[in-house]
C-alpha positions in Angstrom: 2.2 16.9 15.6 3.9 20.0 14.3 6.8 18.2 13.6 4.9 15.7 11.5 3.5 19.0 9.5 6.9 20.2 9.3 8.2 16.8 7.5 4.9 16.8 5.2 5.9 20.2 4.3 9.1 19.5 3.9 8.2 16.6 1.7 6.0 18.5 -0.2 8.7 20.9 -1.0 11.0 18.3 -2.1 13.4 19.3 0.7 13.7 15.7 1.7 12.5 12.4 0.8 13.0 8.7 0.3 14.1 7.0 -2.5 11.0 4.7 -3.7 11.7 4.1 -7.3 15.3 3.6 -6.9 14.7 0.7 -4.3 11.6 -0.6 -6.3 13.2 -4.1 -6.7 12.8 -4.5 -3.0 9.4 -3.6 -2.7 8.6 -6.1 -5.9 10.5 -8.7 -4.1 8.1 -8.3 -0.8 5.2 -8.1 -2.8 5.8 -11.4 -4.6 6.9 -13.1 -1.4 3.6 -12.3 0.3 1.3 -12.7 -3.1 2.9 -16.0 -3.3 2.0 -17.1 0.4 -1.3 -16.0 0.0 -2.2 -18.2 -3.2 -0.7 -21.2 -1.4 -2.6 -20.4 1.6 -5.9 -20.4 -0.8 -4.6 -23.6 -2.6 -3.9 -25.4 0.6 -6.6 -24.4 3.2 -8.9 -23.0 0.2 -11.7 -20.6 1.5 -14.6 -21.2 4.2 -17.6 -20.3 1.9 -20.7 -19.4 3.7 -24.0 -21.1 3.5 -25.1 -17.8 1.1 -22.7 -19.4 -1.4 -23.0 -23.0 -0.3 -26.8 -23.4 0.8 -27.7 -24.8 4.1 -29.6 -23.5 7.6 -28.9 -21.3 10.2 -30.4 -21.7 13.6 -30.1 -19.0 16.1 -30.9 -19.5 19.5 -30.4 -17.8 23.4 -28.8 -20.4 25.7 -26.1 -20.7 28.1 -24.4 -23.6 26.7 -20.9 -23.3 25.3 -19.7 -22.7 21.4 -18.3 -26.3 21.8 -21.2 -28.1 23.1 -23.6 -26.4 20.5 -21.4 -27.4 17.9 -20.9 -31.1 19.1 -24.9 -31.2 20.1 -25.8 -29.8 15.9 -23.3 -32.0 14.4 -24.6 -34.9 15.8 -28.4 -33.7 15.4 -27.3 -33.1 11.9 -26.3 -36.7 11.4 -22.5 -35.8 10.7 -22.6 -32.6 8.9 -20.4 -29.8 9.8 -21.4 -27.4 12.1 -20.3 -23.5 12.7 -21.0 -21.7 15.6 -20.5 -18.2 16.7 -21.2 -16.5 19.7 -23.8 -13.5 19.5 -24.7 -10.7 21.4 -26.7 -11.0 24.6 -26.0 -14.5 24.9 -27.5 -16.0 21.5 -25.4 -18.6 19.3 -25.5 -18.6 15.7 -25.6 -22.5 14.3 -24.8 -22.8 11.0 -25.0 -26.2 9.0 -23.7 -26.2 5.3 -25.9 -28.9 2.8 -29.1 -29.0 4.6 -32.9 -28.8 2.9 -35.8 -28.0 4.2 -36.7 -31.7 5.3 -34.0 -32.0 7.1 -33.5 -28.8 8.3 -36.7 -29.3 10.6 -35.8 -32.3 12.5 -32.3 -30.7 13.2 -34.4 -27.9 15.2 -36.2 -30.3 17.0 -33.4 -31.9 18.2 -31.4 -28.6 18.7 -34.3 -27.3 20.8 -34.4 -30.7 23.0 -30.3 -31.3 23.8 -30.4 -27.2 24.3 -33.2 -27.4 26.6 -35.6 -24.3 24.9 -38.6 -24.6 23.1 -38.7 -25.2 19.6 -40.2 -22.1 18.6 -37.2 -20.2 20.3 -35.0 -21.6 17.7 -34.7 -19.1 14.9 -34.3 -21.1 11.7 -33.2 -19.6 8.2 -33.1 -21.7 5.0 -30.7 -21.0 2.2 -30.3 -22.8 -1.5 -27.5 -23.4 -3.1 -29.0 -22.0 -6.3 -29.5 -18.6 -4.6 -25.8 -18.6 -3.2 -24.8 -19.5 -6.7 -26.6 -16.4 -8.1 -25.0 -14.4 -5.3 -21.3 -15.5 -6.5 -22.1 -15.1 -10.0 -23.4 -11.4 -9.3 -20.3 -10.9 -7.3 -18.1 -11.9 -9.9 -19.8 -10.0 -12.5 -19.9 -7.0 -10.4 -16.4 -7.0 -9.9 -15.1 -7.8 -13.5 -17.9 -4.6 -14.3 -15.6 -2.5 -12.0 -12.3 -3.3 -13.0 -13.2 -2.8 -16.9 -14.6 0.7 -15.8 -11.8 1.6 -14.0 -9.1 0.8 -16.7 -10.8 2.9 -19.0 -11.4 5.9 -16.7 -7.6 5.9 -15.9 -6.7 5.8 -19.6 -8.8 8.6 -20.4 -8.1 10.8 -17.5 -4.5 9.6 -17.4 -2.9 7.2 -19.7 -2.8 3.7 -20.3 0.3 2.8 -18.4 -1.0 4.3 -15.2 -4.4 2.2 -15.9 -2.5 -1.0 -16.4 -0.3 -0.4 -13.0 -3.9 0.5 -11.1 -5.1 -2.8 -12.5 -2.0 -4.6 -11.1 -2.1 -2.9 -8.1 -5.9 -3.9 -7.2 -5.4 -7.5 -8.4 -2.2 -7.2 -5.8 -4.7 -6.1 -2.8 -7.3 -8.5 -3.9 -5.2 -11.7 -4.0 -3.5 -10.4 -0.4 -7.1 -10.2 1.2 -8.5 -13.4 0.0 -5.3 -15.6 0.8 -5.5 -13.6 4.3 -9.3 -15.1 4.6 -8.0 -18.4 3.8 -5.0 -18.8 6.1 -7.4 -17.3 9.0 -10.2 -19.2 8.1 -12.8 -16.6 8.5 -16.0 -17.4 6.4 -16.9 -15.7 3.5 -20.2 -14.1 3.2 -21.9 -11.3 1.1 -20.4 -8.9 3.7 -17.0 -10.3 2.9 -18.1 -9.1 -0.8 -19.3 -5.6 0.3 -15.5 -5.3 2.2 -13.7 -6.2 -0.7 -15.7 -4.0 -3.2 -15.2 -1.1 -0.7 -11.6 -1.4 -0.5 -11.2 -1.3 -4.2 -12.6 1.9 -4.1 -10.4 3.1 -1.5 -7.1 1.4 -3.0 -7.6 3.4 -6.1 -8.0 6.6 -4.4 -5.0 6.6 -2.9 -3.6 5.6 -6.3 -5.4 8.2 -8.2 -4.1 10.9 -5.6 -0.3 10.1 -6.5 -1.2 9.7 -10.2 -2.7 13.3 -10.0 0.3 14.7 -8.8 2.8 12.7 -10.7 0.7 14.0 -14.1 1.1 17.7 -12.9 4.9 17.3 -12.1 5.5 16.0 -15.6 4.1 18.2 -17.9 6.7 19.5 -20.6 9.1 17.2 -18.8 10.9 16.7 -22.0 12.1 20.5 -22.2 14.2 20.3 -19.3 17.1 18.3 -18.3 17.3 18.5 -14.1 15.0 15.6 -13.6 14.7 12.4 -15.1 10.8 10.8 -15.0 11.8 8.3 -12.1 12.7 11.2 -10.0 9.7 13.2 -11.0 7.8 10.2 -9.9 10.0 9.7 -6.4 8.8 13.0 -5.3 5.2 12.8 -6.5 5.2 9.9 -3.9 7.1 12.1 -1.2 4.6 15.0 -1.6 1.7 12.9 -1.3 3.1 10.7 1.6 1.9 12.1 4.5 -1.8 12.7 3.3 -1.5 8.7 2.5 -0.4 7.8 5.8 -2.8 10.1 7.3 -5.9 8.8 5.9 -4.8 5.3 6.0 -4.4 5.5 9.9 -7.9 7.5 10.3 -9.6 4.8 8.4 -8.0 1.5 10.1 -8.8 3.1 13.1 -12.5 2.6 13.3 -12.1 -0.7 11.2 -9.9 -2.1 13.7 -12.5 -1.2 16.6 -14.9 -3.6 14.6 -12.3 -6.2 14.2 -10.6 -6.6 17.2 -13.7 -5.0 19.7 -16.8 -5.8 17.4 -15.6 -9.1 16.2 -13.2 -10.3 18.9 -15.2 -9.3 22.2 -18.5 -8.9 21.4 -18.5 -12.0 19.4 -20.7 -10.1 16.0 -20.2 -12.7 13.4 -21.1 -10.2 10.5 -18.6 -7.5 11.8 -15.6 -10.2 11.5 -16.6 -10.8 7.8 -16.7 -7.0 6.6 -13.8 -5.8 9.2 -11.6 -8.5 8.5 -11.6 -7.4 4.5 -11.6 -3.7 5.1 -8.8 -4.0 7.4 -6.3 -6.0 5.0 -7.6 -4.6 2.0 -7.0 -0.6 3.2 -3.5 -1.5 4.5 -2.6 -3.6 1.6 -4.1 -0.7 -0.6 -1.9 1.8 0.6 1.2 -0.5 0.3 0.5 -1.0 -3.2 -0.2 2.8 -3.9 3.1 3.9 -2.5 5.4 0.9 -3.4 3.9 -0.9 -6.4 1.5 1.0 -8.6 4.0 4.3 -9.2 7.0 2.5 -9.3 5.6 -0.1 -12.1 4.4 3.3 -14.3 8.0 4.8 -13.5 9.3 1.3 -14.9 6.7 1.3 -18.2 7.2 4.8 -18.6 11.1 4.6 -18.9 10.7 2.3 -21.9 9.9 5.0 -24.2 12.4 6.8 -26.4 11.8 10.2 -25.3 12.2 9.3 -21.8 15.3 7.1 -22.6 16.5 10.2 -24.4 16.1 12.6 -20.9 17.9 10.1 -18.9 20.8 10.2 -21.1 20.6 14.2 -21.3 20.2 14.6 -17.4 23.2 12.1 -17.0 25.4 13.9 -19.5 24.7 17.1 -18.1 25.5 16.2 -14.1 28.6 14.1 -15.6 29.7 17.4 -17.3 29.1 19.6 -14.4 30.8 17.3 -12.2 33.6 17.4 -14.5 33.8 21.1 -14.5 33.7 21.5 -10.7 36.5 18.8 -11.0 38.3 20.8 -13.2 37.9 23.9 -11.3 39.2 22.5 -8.0 42.5 21.4 -10.4 43.1 24.7 -11.5 43.3 26.2 -8.4 47.1 26.7 -8.0 49.0 28.7 -5.0 50.3 31.9 -5.5 53.6 32.2 -7.5 56.7 31.4 -5.7 59.7 34.2 -5.4 62.8 34.2 -4.1 64.5 35.6 -1.4 66.9 38.5 -1.8 69.2 37.0 0.4 69.5 33.1 0.2 67.3 32.2 -2.7 64.6 30.3 -1.3 61.0 30.0 -2.5 58.7 32.2 -0.7 54.8 31.6 -1.0 53.1 34.8 -0.9 52.5 38.1 -2.6 55.7 39.1 -5.0 57.7 41.4 -3.4 58.5 44.4 -5.4 62.3 45.4 -6.0 63.8 48.5 -4.2 63.6 51.4 -6.5 67.4 52.6 -7.7 66.2 56.0 -6.8 65.5 55.6 -3.4 67.5 58.0 -0.7 68.6 60.4 -3.6 68.5 64.0 -2.6 68.4 63.0 1.2 71.6 63.6 3.1 73.7 60.7 3.4 74.7 60.9 7.1 78.5 60.9 6.4 80.3 64.0 8.1 82.2 66.2 5.6 
């Protein structure tokens, strides 16, 4: 943990970092590939809409019959209508049959009780009309639209329209992936799914706003300096909040994973599957889009401004001049001047030798005998 904290501190100070902005085309390609896969899955398989949206009947009974036997029994009693059977806690089964009205539900209830060897009163029946499900769907779409509009307005006021547009694209990206996963997995779409989708939108925005706030603070008076471009400032903002985003995402995913794999997988809680799958996929996609999609999109949109283009040219020119200056200094560093040796005239590298003084030895005995 201390090493992780040290890395986070170095990322925050800009001592180390990863070039998210420079490699944004890779992230765009990955997102496009995942989005296309989700759209194809949605078009081919479609969504498994629950009876809350399509209308039908739900029968709940406590029995020892397996889910496959209960499904076969329910479809036979319903006259060919498709049945969805889920195992609940305490040995109970939830049998959902779409397209049944009140008159059809009563005979099916009696037939189920007979085939399952339980009293009719022990088969709990709930009816959902298609008009009520349609009303829920319309309200869900209306709430989603209002949410998107308010988000764009708020981000445009608090930050700028480029950040609002990038956040909106990231939200659509997260929604598309989550809905596509639902289509591929075949989980039932219920009101719990809608709740999960609205929840992940808020969480995705949380991570995005954190990065945007850091970017807004770091880019003040950006055009008055020539050290960094806007893309480099955006990259430093992502790196400075990277550890926080990872920590919050992991902490949020752990309980959701417990709901999905333990609650939904082992305990057989149907409603937990609907909510937890949307939360799990949406939280992961939201964290990814906040780092790899939203901020790089802002850098691309901002880089088209004349002022930001001019800044990039000034930074590039300054760095080129500095590089040329350093190269020139290295070229002008010459070795010490060569001097000729007094005896053989060969060049010698080193400090220049001073000639011997002509007055050398004057006034001293020559050593000759008289």
